[in-house]
C-alpha positions as CSV (number, residue, x, y, z in Angstrom):
1,M,127.6,68.1,90.7
2,T,130.5,66.0,91.9
3,K,132.6,63.3,90.3
4,Q,135.1,60.7,91.7
5,L,138.6,62.1,91.8
6,E,141.5,60.1,90.4
7,I,145.2,60.1,91.2
8,S,145.9,61.3,87.7
9,D,143.9,64.4,88.3
10,I,146.1,65.6,91.1
11,Q,149.5,64.0,90.8
12,N,151.0,67.0,89.0
13,L,149.4,69.7,91.1
14,V,151.6,71.9,93.3
15,P,152.3,71.1,96.2
16,I,150.2,67.9,96.0
17,C,152.8,66.4,93.7
18,S,155.3,66.3,96.6
19,L,153.0,64.0,98.7
20,T,153.7,60.3,98.8
21,Y,151.3,58.1,96.8
22,E,149.6,56.9,100.0
23,N,148.9,60.5,101.1
24,Q,147.6,61.4,97.6
25,L,145.2,58.5,98.0
26,E,144.2,60.0,101.4
27,L,143.5,63.3,99.8
28,I,141.2,61.9,97.1
29,R,139.2,60.1,99.7
30,S,138.3,63.6,101.1
31,V,138.0,65.7,98.0
32,S,135.6,65.4,95.0
33,R,135.9,66.7,91.5
34,K,133.2,69.4,91.1
35,T,131.5,71.0,88.1
36,L,130.4,74.6,87.5
37,G,128.5,75.8,84.5
38,A,129.7,78.7,82.2
39,G,128.9,82.1,83.9
40,G,128.9,80.6,87.4
41,V,130.9,82.3,90.2
42,L,133.7,80.2,91.6
43,L,135.1,82.7,94.1
44,R,134.1,86.2,95.1
45,K,136.4,89.1,95.9
46,G,136.9,89.4,99.6
47,Q,135.9,85.8,100.3
48,E,137.6,83.8,103.0
49,D,137.1,80.1,103.0
50,D,140.3,78.3,104.2
51,K,140.4,76.2,101.0
52,T,142.8,75.8,98.1
53,Y,141.2,75.6,94.6
54,Y,142.6,74.0,91.5
55,L,141.2,74.1,87.9
56,L,141.1,70.7,86.3
57,D,139.1,71.4,83.1
58,G,137.8,74.5,81.3
59,E,138.7,78.2,81.5
60,I,138.0,80.9,84.1
61,E,138.2,84.7,84.2
62,F,139.4,87.0,86.9
63,L,137.1,90.0,87.4
64,E,137.8,93.3,89.2
65,N,135.2,96.1,89.0
66,N,133.4,94.0,86.4
67,R,136.4,94.1,84.1
68,V,138.4,90.9,83.0
69,T,141.9,91.3,84.3
70,A,143.2,87.7,83.6
71,R,142.3,84.3,82.4
72,R,143.4,80.8,83.3
73,A,142.8,77.6,81.3
74,A,143.2,74.0,82.4
75,G,146.1,72.1,81.0
76,T,148.6,75.0,81.3
77,S,151.5,75.3,83.6
78,E,149.7,78.0,85.6
79,A,146.8,75.6,86.2
80,L,149.1,73.3,88.1
81,R,149.2,75.8,90.9
82,P,146.3,77.0,93.2
83,I,143.9,79.5,91.9
84,A,144.0,83.0,93.5
85,N,145.2,81.5,96.7
86,K,145.6,84.7,98.7
87,Q,142.9,85.3,101.3
88,P,140.7,87.3,101.4
89,R,140.3,86.6,97.7
90,Q,141.6,89.5,95.6
91,A,139.3,89.1,92.6
92,T,136.0,87.4,91.6
93,L,136.5,84.3,89.5
94,V,133.9,83.4,87.0
95,A,133.7,80.3,84.7
96,K,134.1,81.4,81.1
97,T,133.3,77.8,80.0
98,D,131.9,74.8,81.9
99,I,134.7,74.0,84.4
100,Q,135.7,71.2,86.7
101,Y,137.7,71.9,89.8
102,I,138.6,70.7,93.3
103,A,138.7,72.6,96.6
104,V,141.0,71.2,99.3
105,E,140.6,72.1,102.9
106,N,143.8,74.0,104.0
107,D,144.0,72.0,107.3
108,L,143.9,68.7,105.3
109,M,146.7,70.0,103.0
110,D,148.9,71.1,105.9
111,M,148.3,67.8,107.7
112,L,149.3,65.6,104.7
113,L,152.3,67.7,104.0
114,T,153.4,67.5,107.6
115,W,152.9,63.7,107.7
116,D,155.3,63.4,104.8
117,Q,157.9,65.6,106.3
118,A,157.7,64.1,109.7
119,S,157.5,60.5,108.5
120,S,160.5,60.8,106.2
121,Y,162.6,62.2,109.0
122,V,161.7,59.5,111.6
123,V,161.9,56.6,109.2
124,T,165.3,57.7,107.8
125,E,166.9,58.5,111.2
126,L,165.5,55.6,113.2
127,D,165.6,52.9,110.6
128,N,169.3,53.6,110.2
129,S,169.6,52.6,113.9
130,N,167.5,49.4,113.3
131,V,165.1,50.7,115.9
132,I,161.8,50.6,114.2
133,D,160.4,49.5,110.9
134,S,158.3,51.7,108.5
135,D,155.1,49.7,109.0
136,S,155.0,50.4,112.8
137,D,156.0,54.0,112.1
138,S,153.0,54.5,109.9
139,D,150.5,53.2,112.5
140,W,151.6,55.3,115.5
141,M,152.4,58.5,113.6
142,T,149.1,58.4,111.6
143,K,147.1,58.1,114.8
144,I,149.0,60.9,116.5
145,L,148.8,63.3,113.5
146,R,145.1,62.6,113.0
147,S,144.2,63.8,116.5
148,D,142.4,67.1,116.8
149,I,145.1,68.8,118.9
150,F,147.8,68.3,116.3
151,M,145.6,70.1,113.7
152,R,146.1,73.2,115.9
153,I,149.9,72.9,116.2
154,P,152.1,74.6,113.5
155,P,153.6,72.2,111.0
156,A,157.1,73.4,111.9
157,N,156.5,72.5,115.5
158,I,155.4,69.0,114.6
159,Q,158.5,68.5,112.5
160,K,160.7,69.7,115.4
161,M,158.8,67.3,117.7
162,F,159.7,64.3,115.6
163,M,163.3,65.4,115.5
164,R,163.5,65.7,119.3
165,L,161.7,62.5,120.3
166,E,163.8,59.9,122.1
167,H,163.3,56.2,121.5
168,L,162.8,53.8,124.4
169,S,162.5,50.0,124.4
170,A,160.3,48.5,127.2
171,R,159.7,45.0,128.5
172,K,156.4,43.5,129.7
173,G,155.8,44.7,133.3
174,E,158.1,47.7,133.1
175,V,156.8,50.9,134.8
176,I,157.1,53.9,132.5
177,V,155.7,56.5,134.9
178,R,154.8,56.0,138.5
179,Q,152.0,57.7,140.4
180,G,153.2,60.3,142.8
181,E,156.5,61.0,141.0
182,K,157.4,64.3,139.4
183,G,156.6,64.6,135.7
184,D,159.6,64.8,133.4
185,Y,158.6,63.4,130.0
186,Y,155.7,63.2,127.5
187,Y,155.3,59.7,126.0
188,I,153.9,58.3,122.8
189,L,153.4,54.5,122.6
190,Q,155.0,53.3,119.4
191,N,154.1,49.6,119.6
192,G,152.9,47.2,122.2
193,Q,150.4,47.8,124.9
194,C,150.4,49.5,128.4
195,E,147.9,49.9,131.1
196,V,147.1,53.0,133.2
197,V,146.4,52.2,136.8
198,R,145.7,54.4,139.9
199,A,146.2,53.4,143.5
200,S,143.5,54.4,146.0
201,A,144.3,56.9,148.6
202,E,143.8,54.2,151.3
203,G,146.5,52.1,149.6
204,G,144.1,49.4,148.5
205,K,144.1,47.5,145.2
206,S,145.0,49.6,142.1
207,I,142.2,50.3,139.6
208,R,142.9,49.9,135.9
209,L,141.7,53.1,134.1
210,A,142.7,52.3,130.5
211,V,144.7,50.2,128.1
212,L,146.8,52.1,125.6
213,G,148.0,51.0,122.1
214,P,150.2,52.4,119.3
215,G,149.7,56.1,118.8
216,D,148.3,56.7,122.3
217,H,150.1,59.3,124.4
218,F,150.3,60.0,128.1
219,G,152.2,62.1,130.7
220,E,151.1,65.5,129.6
221,E,148.9,66.3,132.6
222,A,151.8,66.4,135.1
223,L,153.9,68.5,132.7
224,I,151.2,71.1,132.0
225,S,150.2,71.5,135.6
226,D,153.8,71.1,136.9
227,T,152.6,68.5,139.5
228,V,153.2,64.8,140.2
229,R,151.9,61.9,138.2
230,N,148.3,61.0,139.0
231,A,148.6,57.4,137.8
232,T,151.0,54.7,137.0
233,V,151.6,53.5,133.4
234,R,152.9,49.9,133.1
235,M,153.7,47.8,130.0
236,V,151.5,44.8,129.5
237,T,153.5,43.6,126.5
238,D,157.0,44.2,125.2
239,G,157.1,47.4,123.2
240,S,158.7,50.7,122.4
241,L,157.9,54.3,123.1
242,M,159.0,57.8,122.1
243,R,159.4,60.4,124.7
244,M,159.9,64.2,124.8
245,S,161.4,66.3,127.6
246,Q,159.2,68.7,129.5
247,Q,161.0,71.7,128.0
248,D,160.4,70.5,124.5
249,F,156.8,69.6,125.2
250,N,156.1,73.1,126.6
251,E,157.8,74.8,123.7
252,L,156.4,72.8,120.8
253,L,153.0,71.4,122.0
254,K,151.7,73.3,125.0
255,E,152.4,76.9,124.1
256,P,150.7,76.8,120.6
257,V,147.6,75.2,122.0
258,L,146.9,77.1,125.3
259,D,145.6,80.6,124.8
260,E,144.9,82.8,127.8
261,V,142.4,85.6,128.1
262,N,142.1,88.3,130.7
263,Y,138.9,88.7,132.8
264,K,137.6,91.8,130.9
265,E,137.9,90.1,127.5
266,A,136.5,86.8,128.9
267,C,133.4,88.7,130.1
268,R,132.9,90.1,126.6
269,L,133.1,86.6,125.2
270,I,130.7,85.3,127.7
271,E,128.2,88.0,126.6
272,E,128.7,86.7,123.0
273,G,127.8,83.1,124.0
274,A,131.0,81.6,125.5
275,V,130.7,79.5,128.6
276,W,132.6,79.6,131.9
277,L,133.9,76.1,132.7
278,D,135.1,75.8,136.3
279,V,137.3,72.7,136.8
280,R,137.8,73.0,140.5
281,L,136.2,70.5,142.9
282,E,132.5,70.8,143.6
283,N,132.9,72.3,147.0
284,E,135.4,74.9,145.8
285,H,132.9,75.9,143.1
286,E,130.0,76.2,145.6
287,G,132.1,78.5,147.7
288,S,133.1,81.0,145.0
289,A,131.7,80.5,141.6
290,L,131.4,82.9,138.7
291,N,127.8,83.6,137.8
292,G,126.5,81.1,135.3
293,S,129.6,78.9,135.4
294,M,129.5,75.2,134.6
295,N,131.4,73.0,137.0
296,I,133.2,69.8,135.9
297,P,136.1,69.0,138.2
298,L,139.3,68.2,136.3
299,Y,139.4,64.6,137.5
300,L,135.9,64.0,136.0
301,L,136.5,65.9,132.7
302,R,137.1,62.9,130.5
303,L,134.1,61.1,131.9
304,R,131.7,64.1,131.4
305,I,133.1,65.5,128.2
306,A,129.8,64.5,126.5
307,K,128.1,67.2,128.5
308,L,130.0,69.9,126.6
309,D,128.8,71.4,123.3
310,P,131.5,71.3,120.7
311,Q,130.0,74.3,119.0
312,K,130.6,76.6,121.9
313,K,133.7,78.4,123.1
314,Y,134.7,77.5,126.7
315,I,136.7,79.7,129.1
316,V,138.3,77.4,131.6
317,C,139.0,78.6,135.2
318,C,140.3,77.4,138.5
319,D,142.1,79.2,141.4
320,S,145.6,79.6,139.9
321,G,145.3,78.6,136.3
322,R,147.2,75.3,136.7
323,R,144.3,73.0,136.6
324,S,142.7,75.2,133.9
325,A,145.8,74.7,131.7
326,T,145.5,70.9,132.0
327,A,141.8,70.9,131.3
328,A,142.2,73.2,128.3
329,Y,144.9,70.9,126.8
330,L,142.7,67.8,127.3
331,L,139.7,69.6,125.7
332,S,141.9,70.8,122.8
333,Q,142.8,67.2,122.2
334,K,139.1,66.6,121.6
335,G,138.7,69.5,119.2
336,F,137.0,72.0,121.6
337,D,137.5,75.8,121.3
338,V,139.1,76.7,124.7
339,L,140.6,79.7,126.4
340,V,142.2,79.8,129.9
341,L,141.4,82.6,132.3
342,S,144.7,84.4,132.9
343,G,145.9,84.3,136.5
344,G,143.0,82.2,137.6
345,L,140.1,83.1,139.9
346,S,142.5,84.1,142.7
347,A,143.6,87.1,140.7
348,L,140.1,88.5,140.5
349,P,138.6,91.1,142.9
350,Q,136.6,89.3,145.5
351,A,133.3,90.8,144.3
352,E,133.9,89.4,140.8
353,S,134.4,85.8,142.0
354,A,131.4,85.6,144.2
355,A,128.4,83.6,143.1
C-alpha cells in the first residue's frame, strides 16, 4: 500500500533536510509513503538493494539470530536518520507495529545532493561576475545532471567539474569548433542555440546534423579518441557556453566512465551473455571479425542505437581501442553497460581475431 508523500514527511530527515525546497519536491515525485503490517519483514540480513530507508510512523525491531537486539520508533531523533544503512544489511528488520516508511534510491539521493552542491557553487561564483542568472543555471545544469552518464560519475568529480568550467559568451554565427581542427575543449551550451554541420568530403554544401539547446554538450568525441573534430558547431543565436579543458575532461568525466577489460575476461563475459560490438567500418569487420560480433560503425552508432538491447552488456572493440573508447562513452551517455577491449583487436593473436 502506498500513500502520497508530503514535504513535511521528509524535511527533517538526514541528509534530505540539506536539500533545497525544489529538490525536496523532486524527491517526493519519485518516492511514495509505504505501509507494512505488524510482523512484516522490512529488510533481511545480508540484503543488498541500493536504497535508503526511513521510518515515518510506528516501531521496528532489529533481529539477529531470532533475538531482538534493538528497536526504533518514529518520532525520535534516531528515526531522522536512515535505518540500518550499511550494505549488505547487518540485521533483519521486522515491524513491531503497523509502520509507514519510505525507500529512496541511492542514485537519486546522490544526484539530488550533487545538484545542490554544484548549483550553489556555480550560481554563487558566476552571479558575482554578472555572467549568468539563476534561472538559466537551473535549466542547463538540470539537463546535464539528469543524463545517464552523469549518474555513473562520482559526485566529487561533478563538483570539481563545475569548479573548473570556463564561461564563454558567443554571438550569432560564431564558430565554436571547426571540422578538421584538433580537439581541445569539451563544451556545454548554457543558453542560446547552435547547429552541428558537417562538410562533405567532396567539399560540397554542408549538411546540418543537429540543433542544440541549453544543457546539450559536444566536443567529447575528439577528446576521447584524440583526433580532429568531425563536425563544425556554429551559434545560430547569441548565447553562452561552458567549456572544460581536455585534461580536466579526461580526469573527471572520461576515466570514471570508461572501463577496460582484457581478452580473457571479455571471453568469459561473452559466455555469460555479453555481446561483442565492433565499431570499425563494415569492410574492416568483414576482414577480421570476432566470432558472433555485432558490427555498427562508430559513425552510424547514434543512428542505430535502437538496435542495441539496454539489458545486455556490450564489449566494444576496434583495432586500437581509440574508436572503442568514443563509442563506449557515447553508449554510456545513453545508459548502456559497456566495457572496452583493452588494447584493441590489433593486440590479439591473429587466430583469435579471425572470423
